[in-house]
C-alpha positions as protocol buffer text, in pm:
chain_id: "A"
residue {
  index: 1
  type: MET
  ca { x: 0 y: 0 z: 0 }
}
residue {
  index: 2
  type: ASP
  ca { x: 115 y: 353 z: -79 }
}
residue {
  index: 3
  type: ILE
  ca { x: 98 y: 490 z: 276 }
}
residue {
  index: 4
  type: GLN
  ca { x: 183 y: 846 z: 176 }
}
residue {
  index: 5
  type: ALA
  ca { x: -98 y: 855 z: -79 }
}
residue {
  index: 6
  type: TYR
  ca { x: -342 y: 735 z: 188 }
}
residue {
  index: 7
  type: LEU
  ca { x: -219 y: 995 z: 437 }
}
residue {
  index: 8
  type: HIS
  ca { x: -250 y: 1265 z: 172 }
}
residue {
  index: 9
  type: ARG
  ca { x: -606 y: 1150 z: 99 }
}
residue {
  index: 10
  type: ILE
  ca { x: -708 y: 1212 z: 461 }
}
residue {
  index: 11
  type: GLY
  ca { x: -494 y: 1522 z: 505 }
}
residue {
  index: 12
  type: TYR
  ca { x: -274 y: 1373 z: 775 }
}
residue {
  index: 13
  type: GLU
  ca { x: 75 y: 1515 z: 837 }
}
residue {
  index: 14
  type: GLY
  ca { x: 139 y: 1408 z: 1197 }
}
residue {
  index: 15
  type: PRO
  ca { x: 359 y: 1145 z: 1363 }
}
residue {
  index: 16
  type: LEU
  ca { x: 337 y: 781 z: 1258 }
}
residue {
  index: 17
  type: GLU
  ca { x: 451 y: 599 z: 1571 }
}
residue {
  index: 18
  type: PRO
  ca { x: 198 y: 325 z: 1656 }
}
residue {
  index: 19
  type: GLY
  ca { x: 56 y: 480 z: 1973 }
}
residue {
  index: 20
  type: TYR
  ca { x: -274 y: 628 z: 2083 }
}
residue {
  index: 21
  type: PRO
  ca { x: -203 y: 990 z: 1970 }
}
residue {
  index: 22
  type: THR
  ca { x: -137 y: 867 z: 1615 }
}
residue {
  index: 23
  type: LEU
  ca { x: -444 y: 640 z: 1616 }
}
residue {
  index: 24
  type: ARG
  ca { x: -665 y: 921 z: 1747 }
}
residue {
  index: 25
  type: SER
  ca { x: -544 y: 1170 z: 1485 }
}
residue {
  index: 26
  type: LEU
  ca { x: -569 y: 925 z: 1196 }
}
residue {
  index: 27
  type: HIS
  ca { x: -921 y: 824 z: 1301 }
}
residue {
  index: 28
  type: LEU
  ca { x: -1039 y: 1184 z: 1326 }
}
residue {
  index: 29
  type: ARG
  ca { x: -883 y: 1286 z: 994 }
}
residue {
  index: 30
  type: HIS
  ca { x: -1044 y: 984 z: 827 }
}
residue {
  index: 31
  type: MET
  ca { x: -1387 y: 1080 z: 959 }
}
residue {
  index: 32
  type: LEU
  ca { x: -1343 y: 1437 z: 831 }
}
residue {
  index: 33
  type: SER
  ca { x: -1214 y: 1336 z: 488 }
}
residue {
  index: 34
  type: VAL
  ca { x: -1375 y: 1012 z: 366 }
}
residue {
  index: 35
  type: PRO
  ca { x: -1755 y: 993 z: 338 }
}
residue {
  index: 36
  type: PHE
  ca { x: -1972 y: 704 z: 439 }
}
residue {
  index: 37
  type: GLU
  ca { x: -2169 y: 625 z: 122 }
}
residue {
  index: 38
  type: ASN
  ca { x: -2340 y: 343 z: -67 }
}
residue {
  index: 39
  type: LEU
  ca { x: -2363 y: 499 z: -412 }
}
residue {
  index: 40
  type: ASP
  ca { x: -2198 y: 211 z: -600 }
}
residue {
  index: 41
  type: ILE
  ca { x: -2482 y: -19 z: -494 }
}
residue {
  index: 42
  type: HIS
  ca { x: -2732 y: 207 z: -672 }
}
residue {
  index: 43
  type: LEU
  ca { x: -2501 y: 247 z: -971 }
}
residue {
  index: 44
  type: GLY
  ca { x: -2489 y: -132 z: -1013 }
}
residue {
  index: 45
  type: ARG
  ca { x: -2115 y: -148 z: -947 }
}
residue {
  index: 46
  type: PRO
  ca { x: -2008 y: -458 z: -751 }
}
residue {
  index: 47
  type: ILE
  ca { x: -1818 y: -397 z: -428 }
}
residue {
  index: 48
  type: LEU
  ca { x: -1545 y: -654 z: -380 }
}
residue {
  index: 49
  type: LEU
  ca { x: -1339 y: -684 z: -64 }
}
residue {
  index: 50
  type: ASP
  ca { x: -1008 y: -658 z: -247 }
}
residue {
  index: 51
  type: ILE
  ca { x: -757 y: -420 z: -90 }
}
residue {
  index: 52
  type: ASP
  ca { x: -617 y: -298 z: -423 }
}
residue {
  index: 53
  type: ALA
  ca { x: -969 y: -221 z: -549 }
}
residue {
  index: 54
  type: LEU
  ca { x: -1059 y: -45 z: -224 }
}
residue {
  index: 55
  type: PHE
  ca { x: -741 y: 162 z: -238 }
}
residue {
  index: 56
  type: GLN
  ca { x: -818 y: 263 z: -596 }
}
residue {
  index: 57
  type: LYS
  ca { x: -1171 y: 367 z: -505 }
}
residue {
  index: 58
  type: ILE
  ca { x: -1115 y: 542 z: -172 }
}
residue {
  index: 59
  type: VAL
  ca { x: -766 y: 686 z: -204 }
}
residue {
  index: 60
  type: LEU
  ca { x: -700 y: 737 z: -575 }
}
residue {
  index: 61
  type: ASN
  ca { x: -1058 y: 809 z: -686 }
}
residue {
  index: 62
  type: ARG
  ca { x: -1135 y: 1004 z: -364 }
}
residue {
  index: 63
  type: ARG
  ca { x: -1458 y: 815 z: -297 }
}
residue {
  index: 64
  type: GLY
  ca { x: -1609 y: 680 z: 21 }
}
residue {
  index: 65
  type: GLY
  ca { x: -1777 y: 351 z: 102 }
}
residue {
  index: 66
  type: PHE
  ca { x: -1954 y: 156 z: 373 }
}
residue {
  index: 67
  type: CYS
  ca { x: -1813 y: -32 z: 671 }
}
residue {
  index: 68
  type: TYR
  ca { x: -1647 y: -325 z: 495 }
}
residue {
  index: 69
  type: GLU
  ca { x: -1465 y: -90 z: 260 }
}
residue {
  index: 70
  type: LEU
  ca { x: -1370 y: 190 z: 499 }
}
residue {
  index: 71
  type: ASN
  ca { x: -1273 y: -16 z: 802 }
}
residue {
  index: 72
  type: GLY
  ca { x: -1128 y: -286 z: 577 }
}
residue {
  index: 73
  type: LEU
  ca { x: -882 y: -42 z: 419 }
}
residue {
  index: 74
  type: PHE
  ca { x: -817 y: 154 z: 740 }
}
residue {
  index: 75
  type: ALA
  ca { x: -715 y: -170 z: 914 }
}
residue {
  index: 76
  type: VAL
  ca { x: -445 y: -231 z: 655 }
}
residue {
  index: 77
  type: LEU
  ca { x: -311 y: 123 z: 692 }
}
residue {
  index: 78
  type: LEU
  ca { x: -287 y: 77 z: 1068 }
}
residue {
  index: 79
  type: GLU
  ca { x: -114 y: -259 z: 1033 }
}
residue {
  index: 80
  type: GLU
  ca { x: 142 y: -118 z: 791 }
}
residue {
  index: 81
  type: LEU
  ca { x: 216 y: 155 z: 1046 }
}
residue {
  index: 82
  type: GLY
  ca { x: 284 y: -110 z: 1311 }
}
residue {
  index: 83
  type: PHE
  ca { x: -47 y: -134 z: 1498 }
}
residue {
  index: 84
  type: GLU
  ca { x: -199 y: -467 z: 1599 }
}
residue {
  index: 85
  type: VAL
  ca { x: -552 y: -480 z: 1459 }
}
residue {
  index: 86
  type: ARG
  ca { x: -841 y: -722 z: 1501 }
}
residue {
  index: 87
  type: ARG
  ca { x: -1136 y: -724 z: 1261 }
}
residue {
  index: 88
  type: LEU
  ca { x: -1449 y: -790 z: 1464 }
}
residue {
  index: 89
  type: SER
  ca { x: -1801 y: -886 z: 1366 }
}
residue {
  index: 90
  type: ALA
  ca { x: -2078 y: -659 z: 1492 }
}
residue {
  index: 91
  type: ARG
  ca { x: -2456 y: -680 z: 1471 }
}
residue {
  index: 92
  type: ASP
  ca { x: -2666 y: -365 z: 1429 }
}
residue {
  index: 93
  type: VAL
  ca { x: -2928 y: -300 z: 1696 }
}
residue {
  index: 94
  type: HIS
  ca { x: -3259 y: -204 z: 1536 }
}
residue {
  index: 95
  type: ASP
  ca { x: -3510 y: 45 z: 1676 }
}
residue {
  index: 96
  type: ASP
  ca { x: -3717 y: -239 z: 1825 }
}
residue {
  index: 97
  type: GLY
  ca { x: -3412 y: -384 z: 2001 }
}
residue {
  index: 98
  type: SER
  ca { x: -3368 y: -677 z: 1762 }
}
residue {
  index: 99
  type: LEU
  ca { x: -3027 y: -757 z: 1621 }
}
residue {
  index: 100
  type: GLY
  ca { x: -2907 y: -763 z: 1265 }
}
residue {
  index: 101
  type: LEU
  ca { x: -2724 y: -1060 z: 1118 }
}
residue {
  index: 102
  type: GLU
  ca { x: -2375 y: -1171 z: 1214 }
}
residue {
  index: 103
  type: PHE
  ca { x: -2109 y: -983 z: 1011 }
}
residue {
  index: 104
  type: ASP
  ca { x: -2366 y: -705 z: 967 }
}
residue {
  index: 105
  type: HIS
  ca { x: -2097 y: -452 z: 1053 }
}
residue {
  index: 106
  type: LEU
  ca { x: -1716 y: -457 z: 1060 }
}
residue {
  index: 107
  type: VAL
  ca { x: -1551 y: -282 z: 1355 }
}
residue {
  index: 108
  type: LEU
  ca { x: -1183 y: -270 z: 1454 }
}
residue {
  index: 109
  type: LEU
  ca { x: -1000 y: -334 z: 1779 }
}
residue {
  index: 110
  type: VAL
  ca { x: -657 y: -168 z: 1787 }
}
residue {
  index: 111
  type: ARG
  ca { x: -390 y: -230 z: 2049 }
}
residue {
  index: 112
  type: CYS
  ca { x: -172 y: 63 z: 2156 }
}
residue {
  index: 113
  type: PRO
  ca { x: 103 y: 98 z: 2415 }
}
residue {
  index: 114
  type: ALA
  ca { x: 9 y: 317 z: 2712 }
}
residue {
  index: 115
  type: GLU
  ca { x: 121 y: 677 z: 2668 }
}
residue {
  index: 116
  type: SER
  ca { x: 89 y: 1007 z: 2849 }
}
residue {
  index: 117
  type: GLY
  ca { x: -172 y: 1256 z: 2747 }
}
residue {
  index: 118
  type: LEU
  ca { x: -458 y: 1008 z: 2715 }
}
residue {
  index: 119
  type: PRO
  ca { x: -808 y: 1156 z: 2739 }
}
residue {
  index: 120
  type: GLY
  ca { x: -961 y: 1124 z: 3085 }
}
residue {
  index: 121
  type: GLU
  ca { x: -636 y: 976 z: 3208 }
}
residue {
  index: 122
  type: GLY
  ca { x: -744 y: 952 z: 3569 }
}
residue {
  index: 123
  type: SER
  ca { x: -1064 y: 757 z: 3500 }
}
residue {
  index: 124
  type: PHE
  ca { x: -948 y: 550 z: 3206 }
}
residue {
  index: 125
  type: ALA
  ca { x: -635 y: 413 z: 3378 }
}
residue {
  index: 126
  type: PRO
  ca { x: -518 y: 235 z: 3061 }
}
residue {
  index: 127
  type: SER
  ca { x: -315 y: -81 z: 3098 }
}
residue {
  index: 128
  type: PRO
  ca { x: 38 y: -109 z: 2955 }
}
residue {
  index: 129
  type: GLU
  ca { x: -130 y: -225 z: 2634 }
}
residue {
  index: 130
  type: SER
  ca { x: -462 y: -53 z: 2580 }
}
residue {
  index: 131
  type: ASN
  ca { x: -724 y: -174 z: 2334 }
}
residue {
  index: 132
  type: TRP
  ca { x: -921 y: 86 z: 2143 }
}
residue {
  index: 133
  type: VAL
  ca { x: -1240 y: 42 z: 1940 }
}
residue {
  index: 134
  type: ALA
  ca { x: -1194 y: 213 z: 1604 }
}
residue {
  index: 135
  type: ASP
  ca { x: -1471 y: 259 z: 1350 }
}
residue {
  index: 136
  type: VAL
  ca { x: -1451 y: 490 z: 1047 }
}
residue {
  index: 137
  type: GLY
  ca { x: -1727 y: 298 z: 867 }
}
residue {
  index: 138
  type: TRP
  ca { x: -2049 y: 354 z: 1062 }
}
residue {
  index: 139
  type: GLY
  ca { x: -2134 y: 705 z: 951 }
}
residue {
  index: 140
  type: ASP
  ca { x: -2259 y: 941 z: 1221 }
}
residue {
  index: 141
  type: SER
  ca { x: -2075 y: 796 z: 1518 }
}
residue {
  index: 142
  type: PHE
  ca { x: -1770 y: 846 z: 1738 }
}
residue {
  index: 143
  type: ARG
  ca { x: -1493 y: 1050 z: 1576 }
}
residue {
  index: 144
  type: GLU
  ca { x: -1218 y: 928 z: 1805 }
}
residue {
  index: 145
  type: PRO
  ca { x: -1149 y: 570 z: 1921 }
}
residue {
  index: 146
  type: LEU
  ca { x: -1314 y: 441 z: 2238 }
}
residue {
  index: 147
  type: LEU
  ca { x: -1119 y: 268 z: 2513 }
}
residue {
  index: 148
  type: LEU
  ca { x: -1225 y: -93 z: 2557 }
}
residue {
  index: 149
  type: GLY
  ca { x: -1275 y: -185 z: 2923 }
}
residue {
  index: 150
  type: GLU
  ca { x: -1384 y: 165 z: 3023 }
}
residue {
  index: 151
  type: THR
  ca { x: -1753 y: 139 z: 3115 }
}
residue {
  index: 152
  type: SER
  ca { x: -1820 y: 502 z: 3208 }
}
residue {
  index: 153
  type: GLU
  ca { x: -1922 y: 752 z: 2942 }
}
residue {
  index: 154
  type: GLN
  ca { x: -1650 y: 864 z: 2704 }
}
residue {
  index: 155
  type: GLU
  ca { x: -1723 y: 1219 z: 2592 }
}
residue {
  index: 156
  type: GLN
  ca { x: -1619 y: 1376 z: 2264 }
}
residue {
  index: 157
  type: PHE
  ca { x: -1746 y: 1658 z: 2043 }
}
residue {
  index: 158
  type: GLY
  ca { x: -2065 y: 1722 z: 2239 }
}
residue {
  index: 159
  type: ARG
  ca { x: -2167 y: 1356 z: 2258 }
}
residue {
  index: 160
  type: SER
  ca { x: -2086 y: 1068 z: 2485 }
}
residue {
  index: 161
  type: TYR
  ca { x: -2040 y: 697 z: 2421 }
}
residue {
  index: 162
  type: ARG
  ca { x: -2052 y: 397 z: 2650 }
}
residue {
  index: 163
  type: LEU
  ca { x: -1916 y: 46 z: 2596 }
}
residue {
  index: 164
  type: GLU
  ca { x: -2127 y: -193 z: 2802 }
}
residue {
  index: 165
  type: PRO
  ca { x: -2011 y: -556 z: 2836 }
}
residue {
  index: 166
  type: GLU
  ca { x: -2289 y: -814 z: 2854 }
}
residue {
  index: 167
  type: GLY
  ca { x: -2299 y: -1185 z: 2789 }
}
residue {
  index: 168
  type: GLY
  ca { x: -1958 y: -1202 z: 2622 }
}
residue {
  index: 169
  type: TYR
  ca { x: -2032 y: -908 z: 2393 }
}
residue {
  index: 170
  type: VAL
  ca { x: -1971 y: -534 z: 2404 }
}
residue {
  index: 171
  type: HIS
  ca { x: -2265 y: -302 z: 2337 }
}
residue {
  index: 172
  type: VAL
  ca { x: -2203 y: 46 z: 2194 }
}
residue {
  index: 173
  type: TRP
  ca { x: -2435 y: 322 z: 2315 }
}
residue {
  index: 174
  type: GLN
  ca { x: -2437 y: 682 z: 2196 }
}
residue {
  index: 175
  type: LYS
  ca { x: -2588 y: 978 z: 2381 }
}
residue {
  index: 176
  type: ASP
  ca { x: -2643 y: 1266 z: 2143 }
}
residue {
  index: 177
  type: GLU
  ca { x: -2658 y: 1641 z: 2200 }
}
residue {
  index: 178
  type: GLN
  ca { x: -3024 y: 1611 z: 2314 }
}
residue {
  index: 179
  type: GLU
  ca { x: -2932 y: 1343 z: 2571 }
}
residue {
  index: 180
  type: LYS
  ca { x: -3105 y: 1074 z: 2364 }
}
residue {
  index: 181
  type: ARG
  ca { x: -2945 y: 730 z: 2407 }
}
residue {
  index: 182
  type: ILE
  ca { x: -2904 y: 524 z: 2090 }
}
residue {
  index: 183
  type: HIS
  ca { x: -2805 y: 157 z: 2099 }
}
residue {
  index: 184
  type: GLN
  ca { x: -2587 y: 134 z: 1788 }
}
residue {
  index: 185
  type: PHE
  ca { x: -2444 y: -217 z: 1772 }
}
residue {
  index: 186
  type: ARG
  ca { x: -2286 y: -499 z: 1968 }
}
residue {
  index: 187
  type: PHE
  ca { x: -1968 y: -688 z: 1889 }
}
residue {
  index: 188
  type: GLY
  ca { x: -1770 y: -987 z: 2009 }
}
residue {
  index: 189
  type: LEU
  ca { x: -1394 y: -1012 z: 2046 }
}
residue {
  index: 190
  type: GLN
  ca { x: -1324 y: -1306 z: 1814 }
}
residue {
  index: 191
  type: PRO
  ca { x: -1093 y: -1189 z: 1533 }
}
residue {
  index: 192
  type: TYR
  ca { x: -1182 y: -1249 z: 1168 }
}
residue {
  index: 193
  type: GLN
  ca { x: -1033 y: -1190 z: 825 }
}
residue {
  index: 194
  type: LEU
  ca { x: -1179 y: -937 z: 582 }
}
residue {
  index: 195
  type: ALA
  ca { x: -1284 y: -1224 z: 355 }
}
residue {
  index: 196
  type: ASP
  ca { x: -1517 y: -1351 z: 630 }
}
residue {
  index: 197
  type: PHE
  ca { x: -1736 y: -1044 z: 569 }
}
residue {
  index: 198
  type: ALA
  ca { x: -1776 y: -1108 z: 194 }
}
residue {
  index: 199
  type: GLY
  ca { x: -2111 y: -1286 z: 228 }
}
residue {
  index: 200
  type: MET
  ca { x: -2274 y: -1000 z: 417 }
}
residue {
  index: 201
  type: CYS
  ca { x: -2108 y: -747 z: 189 }
}
residue {
  index: 202
  type: TYR
  ca { x: -2285 y: -919 z: -103 }
}
residue {
  index: 203
  type: TYR
  ca { x: -2610 y: -938 z: 95 }
}
residue {
  index: 204
  type: HIS
  ca { x: -2611 y: -563 z: 159 }
}
residue {
  index: 205
  type: GLN
  ca { x: -2557 y: -498 z: -212 }
}
residue {
  index: 206
  type: THR
  ca { x: -2838 y: -724 z: -332 }
}
residue {
  index: 207
  type: SER
  ca { x: -3102 y: -798 z: -69 }
}
residue {
  index: 208
  type: PRO
  ca { x: -3425 y: -594 z: -68 }
}
residue {
  index: 209
  type: GLU
  ca { x: -3414 y: -639 z: 311 }
}
residue {
  index: 210
  type: SER
  ca { x: -3097 y: -430 z: 337 }
}
residue {
  index: 211
  type: ILE
  ca { x: -3130 y: -58 z: 402 }
}
residue {
  index: 212
  type: PHE
  ca { x: -2842 y: -4 z: 159 }
}
residue {
  index: 213
  type: THR
  ca { x: -3043 y: -126 z: -140 }
}
residue {
  index: 214
  type: ARG
  ca { x: -3346 y: 85 z: -45 }
}
residue {
  index: 215
  type: HIS
  ca { x: -3187 y: 428 z: 2 }
}
residue {
  index: 216
  type: ARG
  ca { x: -2885 y: 624 z: -117 }
}
residue {
  index: 217
  type: ILE
  ca { x: -2676 y: 800 z: 145 }
}
residue {
  index: 218
  type: CYS
  ca { x: -2359 y: 1007 z: 142 }
}
residue {
  index: 219
  type: THR
  ca { x: -2252 y: 1165 z: 472 }
}
residue {
  index: 220
  type: LEU
  ca { x: -1936 y: 1330 z: 597 }
}
residue {
  index: 221
  type: ALA
  ca { x: -1833 y: 1477 z: 932 }
}
residue {
  index: 222
  type: THR
  ca { x: -1724 y: 1840 z: 931 }
}
residue {
  index: 223
  type: PRO
  ca { x: -1537 y: 2037 z: 1201 }
}
residue {
  index: 224
  type: GLU
  ca { x: -1867 y: 2207 z: 1292 }
}
residue {
  index: 225
  type: GLY
  ca { x: -2103 y: 1911 z: 1249 }
}
residue {
  index: 226
  type: ARG
  ca { x: -2201 y: 1700 z: 948 }
}
residue {
  index: 227
  type: VAL
  ca { x: -2331 y: 1722 z: 592 }
}
residue {
  index: 228
  type: SER
  ca { x: -2549 y: 1444 z: 449 }
}
residue {
  index: 229
  type: LEU
  ca { x: -2728 y: 1382 z: 123 }
}
residue {
  index: 230
  type: ASP
  ca { x: -3000 y: 1120 z: 83 }
}
residue {
  index: 231
  type: ASP
  ca { x: -3249 y: 1057 z: -197 }
}
residue {
  index: 232
  type: SER
  ca { x: -3459 y: 1364 z: -118 }
}
residue {
  index: 233
  type: ARG
  ca { x: -3276 y: 1591 z: 128 }
}
residue {
  index: 234
  type: LEU
  ca { x: -2955 y: 1777 z: 191 }
}
residue {
  index: 235
  type: ILE
  ca { x: -2900 y: 1788 z: 567 }
}
residue {
  index: 236
  type: ILE
  ca { x: -2648 y: 2027 z: 720 }
}
residue {
  index: 237
  type: THR
  ca { x: -2575 y: 2026 z: 1092 }
}
residue {
  index: 238
  type: GLN
  ca { x: -2358 y: 2306 z: 1222 }
}
residue {
  index: 239
  type: ASP
  ca { x: -2288 y: 2386 z: 1588 }
}
residue {
  index: 240
  type: GLY
  ca { x: -2584 y: 2174 z: 1692 }
}
residue {
  index: 241
  type: GLN
  ca { x: -2828 y: 2339 z: 1451 }
}
residue {
  index: 242
  type: ARG
  ca { x: -2983 y: 2115 z: 1185 }
}
residue {
  index: 243
  type: GLN
  ca { x: -3114 y: 2239 z: 850 }
}
residue {
  index: 244
  type: GLU
  ca { x: -3283 y: 2036 z: 577 }
}
residue {
  index: 245
  type: PHE
  ca { x: -3315 y: 2135 z: 213 }
}
residue {
  index: 246
  type: PRO
  ca { x: -3527 y: 1941 z: -39 }
}
residue {
  index: 247
  type: VAL
  ca { x: -3363 y: 1792 z: -347 }
}
residue {
  index: 248
  type: GLU
  ca { x: -3579 y: 1905 z: -636 }
}
residue {
  index: 249
  type: SER
  ca { x: -3452 y: 1689 z: -923 }
}
residue {
  index: 250
  type: PRO
  ca { x: -3189 y: 1434 z: -1034 }
}
residue {
  index: 251
  type: VAL
  ca { x: -2986 y: 1722 z: -1175 }
}
residue {
  index: 252
  type: GLU
  ca { x: -2995 y: 1899 z: -839 }
}
residue {
  index: 253
  type: TYR
  ca { x: -2894 y: 1576 z: -665 }
}
residue {
  index: 254
  type: GLN
  ca { x: -2588 y: 1539 z: -887 }
}
residue {
  index: 255
  type: ARG
  ca { x: -2490 y: 1901 z: -829 }
}
residue {
  index: 256
  type: LEU
  ca { x: -2516 y: 1867 z: -452 }
}
residue {
  index: 257
  type: LEU
  ca { x: -2330 y: 1537 z: -455 }
}
């Protein structure tokens, strides 16, 4: 992998030592630079979990992708920089509390040596080797990694997140700016290979039951909030204020995109 091209794609110019400060900065820059989007599904373009193809799409063609693509490629970048990375299977939690299918979502567990300057250092008390949950492929979620094993709320950018262990799994909860708690997904700690997610990657491209085949989405974090485009709306959130603008036509959609 051309590491410098990847770093240029996300606008990262910081240190590359495999520690928490580097992981945090890479994660944040990725969230601010690479959109979560499913446009290829609606263009009829197959998404294959091939690292060279993902690099071409995301880095060279300056596109985005969904979890298997974004976290799949980000994991390789981290490994080439010297991090130890596990690819974990997660299941979405639906509004009614039911779970999605196994391999529904790909999330990363990244091991870092303990370092000074960690957020919430007194409460986190990281071990000599701390494990961090990284996820640049969910969309509107945490911008910085979350410390595994810390069960109190981890605050960042006006929101807080909690990792709750239960029954051998870890549940990810988000509390937004309006104090609303959202149960995002749960994951186990068994490591997998990227190829293990190929079946669900195909499912989400083809099944009428998948949200990805029913709606287009392109969303990107900004320093002040987020900008999102779906089939009918442009949504801009800035400093906690949300505005929606209707998309009047296919021509207008293309212009906004």
